[in-house]
C-alpha positions in Angstrom: -26.2 6.6 61.3 -26.0 9.1 58.4 -22.3 9.6 58.9 -21.6 5.9 59.0 -23.5 5.4 55.7 -21.6 8.3 54.2 -18.2 6.9 55.2 -19.1 3.5 53.8 -20.1 5.2 50.6 -16.8 7.0 50.4 -14.9 3.8 51.2 -16.7 1.9 48.4 -15.9 4.7 45.9 -12.3 4.7 47.0 -11.9 1.0 46.6 -13.5 1.1 43.1 -11.2 3.9 42.1 -8.1 2.0 43.4 -9.3 -1.1 41.5 -9.6 0.9 38.3 -6.3 2.9 38.7 -4.1 0.0 40.0 -3.2 -1.3 36.5 -1.5 2.0 35.7 0.7 1.7 38.8 1.6 -1.8 37.7 2.2 -1.2 33.9 4.4 1.8 34.2 7.0 0.2 36.6 7.1 -2.9 34.5 8.0 -0.9 31.4 11.3 0.0 33.1 12.2 -3.6 34.0 15.5 -5.1 32.9 13.9 -8.6 32.8 13.2 -10.3 29.5 9.8 -11.3 30.9 6.8 -9.5 32.4 7.5 -9.3 36.2 6.1 -7.3 39.0 7.7 -5.9 41.0 10.3 -5.3 38.3 13.9 -6.5 38.7 16.4 -3.9 37.9 16.0 -0.7 35.9 16.3 -0.4 32.1 15.1 1.6 29.2 15.5 -1.3 26.8 11.8 -1.7 26.0 11.4 1.9 25.1 14.5 1.6 22.9 12.9 -1.5 21.4 9.7 0.3 20.6 11.4 3.4 19.1 13.8 1.2 17.1 11.2 -1.1 15.8 9.9 -0.4 12.3 6.7 -2.4 12.9 5.8 -0.5 16.1 6.5 2.9 14.7 4.6 2.2 11.4 1.6 1.0 13.4 1.7 4.1 15.6 1.9 6.5 12.6 -1.0 4.6 11.0 -3.1 5.0 14.2 -2.4 8.7 14.2 -3.3 9.0 10.6 -6.6 7.1 11.0 -7.3 8.9 14.3 -6.8 12.4 12.9 -8.9 11.7 9.8 -11.6 10.1 11.9 -11.6 13.1 14.2 -12.0 15.6 11.3 -14.9 13.7 9.7 -16.7 12.9 12.9 -16.4 16.4 14.2 -17.7 18.0 11.0 -20.6 15.5 10.6 -21.3 15.4 14.3 -21.5 19.2 14.6 -23.8 19.5 11.6 -26.0 16.7 13.0 -26.2 18.4 16.4 -27.2 21.7 14.8 -30.0 19.8 12.9 -31.1 18.1 16.1 -31.1 21.1 18.3 -32.1 23.9 15.9 -34.1 21.9 13.3 -37.8 21.4 13.4 -38.7 18.3 11.5 -40.3 14.9 12.0 -38.0 12.1 13.1 -35.5 14.1 15.1 -35.6 11.6 17.9 -35.3 8.7 15.5 -32.3 10.4 13.9 -30.7 11.0 17.3 -31.3 7.4 18.3 -29.7 6.1 15.0 -26.6 8.3 15.5 -26.2 7.0 19.1 -26.8 3.3 18.1 -23.1 2.5 17.7 -22.7 3.0 21.5 -25.5 0.6 22.2 -24.8 -2.1 19.6 -21.9 -4.4 20.5 -18.8 -3.5 18.6 -18.3 -7.1 17.4 -21.6 -6.9 15.5 -20.7 -3.6 13.9 -17.3 -5.1 12.9 -18.8 -8.2 11.2 -21.4 -6.0 9.4 -18.7 -3.5 8.2 -16.4 -6.3 7.2 -19.1 -7.9 5.0 -19.9 -4.6 3.3 -16.3 -3.5 2.9 -15.1 -6.9 1.6 -17.6 -6.5 -1.3 -16.3 -3.0 -1.9 -12.6 -4.2 -1.7 -11.9 -1.7 1.2 -10.6 -4.3 3.7 -7.0 -3.4 4.4 -7.3 0.2 3.3 -6.9 3.3 5.4 -10.2 4.8 4.2 -12.2 1.8 5.1 -10.9 1.9 8.7 -11.5 5.7 8.8 -15.1 5.3 7.7 -15.8 2.5 10.2 -14.2 4.5 13.0 -16.1 7.6 12.1 -19.4 5.7 12.6 -18.1 4.7 16.1 -16.8 8.1 17.0 -19.8 10.2 15.7 -22.0 9.6 18.8 -19.4 11.1 21.1 -19.2 14.3 19.1 -23.0 14.6 18.8 -23.5 14.1 22.6 -20.9 16.8 23.5 -22.0 19.4 20.9 -25.7 18.8 21.5 -25.2 19.4 25.2 -23.3 22.6 24.5 -25.9 23.9 22.0 -28.8 23.3 24.4 -27.1 25.6 26.9 -26.5 28.3 24.3 -28.8 31.3 24.2 -30.5 31.1 20.8 -31.5 34.8 21.0 -27.9 35.7 20.1 -28.3 33.9 16.8 -31.6 35.5 16.1 -30.1 38.9 16.8 -27.3 38.2 14.3 -29.8 37.1 11.7 -32.0 40.1 12.3 -29.0 42.4 11.7 -28.4 41.0 8.2 -25.9 38.2 8.7 -26.6 34.9 7.0 -26.6 31.5 8.8 -23.0 30.7 7.9 -21.7 34.1 9.2 -23.9 33.7 12.3 -22.4 30.3 13.0 -18.8 31.4 12.5 -19.1 34.7 14.3 -21.6 34.0 17.0 -22.3 30.3 17.6 -18.9 28.7 17.1 -17.0 31.0 19.5 -19.5 30.0 22.2 -19.7 26.3 21.6 -16.1 25.5 20.6 -15.3 23.8 23.9 -18.0 21.3 23.2 -16.7 20.8 19.6 -13.1 20.3 20.9 -14.3 17.9 23.5 -16.2 15.9 20.9 -13.2 15.9 18.6 -10.9 14.7 21.4 -13.3 11.8 22.2 -13.5 11.0 18.5 -9.7 10.8 18.2 -9.4 8.7 21.4 -12.2 6.3 20.2 -10.4 5.7 16.9 -6.9 5.6 18.4 -7.9 3.0 21.0 -10.2 0.9 18.9 -9.1 -2.7 18.2 -12.1 -4.9 17.4 -12.9 -3.2 14.1 -9.2 -3.0 13.3 -8.9 -6.8 13.7 -11.4 -7.2 10.8 -10.3 -4.3 8.6 -6.6 -3.7 9.0 -5.4 -6.6 6.9 -1.6 -6.7 6.8 -1.2 -3.1 7.9 -2.2 -3.0 11.7 -2.9 0.0 13.8 -1.1 0.3 17.2 -3.9 -1.4 19.2 -4.0 -4.2 16.7 -0.2 -4.5 16.8 -0.4 -4.8 20.6 -3.2 -7.4 20.4 -1.1 -9.4 17.9 1.9 -9.2 20.3 -0.1 -10.5 23.2 -1.7 -13.3 21.2 1.5 -14.5 19.5 4.1 -13.9 22.2 4.0 -11.6 25.3 6.8 -9.1 24.8 7.6 -6.6 27.5 7.7 -3.9 24.8 3.9 -3.8 25.1 4.3 -2.3 28.6 6.4 0.5 27.2 3.8 1.2 24.5 1.0 1.1 27.1 2.9 3.5 29.4 3.4 5.9 26.5 -0.4 5.7 25.7 -1.2 6.5 29.3 1.0 9.5 29.3 -0.4 10.6 25.9 -4.0 10.3 27.2 -3.3 12.3 30.3 -1.7 15.1 28.2 -4.8 15.2 26.0 -7.1 15.5 29.0 -5.0 18.2 30.6 -5.0 20.1 27.3 -8.8 19.9 27.2 -9.0 21.3 30.7 -6.7 24.2 29.8 -8.8 25.0 26.8 -12.0 24.9 28.8 -10.5 27.3 31.4 -9.3 29.6 28.7 -12.8 29.6 27.2 -14.3 30.4 30.6 -11.9 33.3 31.1 -12.8 34.7 27.7 -16.5 34.5 28.5 -15.9 36.2 31.8 -13.9 38.9 30.1 -16.6 39.7 27.7 
């Protein structure tokens, strides 16, 4: 009976995984189709949609804008999130749980509500259509992911190492740079990666704030809404490959960190 339940559990998990991963096996072949329309299975082989993407000024401009916003968001969210995590884990003040809840609230509140609120505020400040308005909004959305990752890493870090450094005459800044940061940097890098992905993939806020200068997800959304162009499959395939490379890089960094800790 136990083995039967176990196999049923494995079967359900496998079916869910196949359901989630199936779009990848559909999108990538479609991006190499020679048809002028979206077809699966694709008819013929062609790189015309990748050439269309790399030769389009609008697509490349939207991609560069997404990278610009994503990198700036990653920097701001990582710095603010790391400082907030240090205050939450190491600080001793009233309202820590309230602060932590407020930081995590963008994950709980529907993005559309956040988008409408941000649009109303930024419209009065004349920041709609500006890069910095989009960066600030994305930083709010990405901050919880940095805080969760860094907080979890700090809670597993031996605080006596910091106390030893402080007792030997180092100030808090030197202690953080020489002792704390080398031990928690995998969590910081993980949070930074999630912050970048959150910004790079975000479309709802972009719809409200981009104006006439769309990001890549907004450009894809416009393409689907106005006319379904197979170029979108090429863009989606490139985004899938890019995401996989980011995750592999993160795993390599974590293994390198583990080897360094084992060597010391």
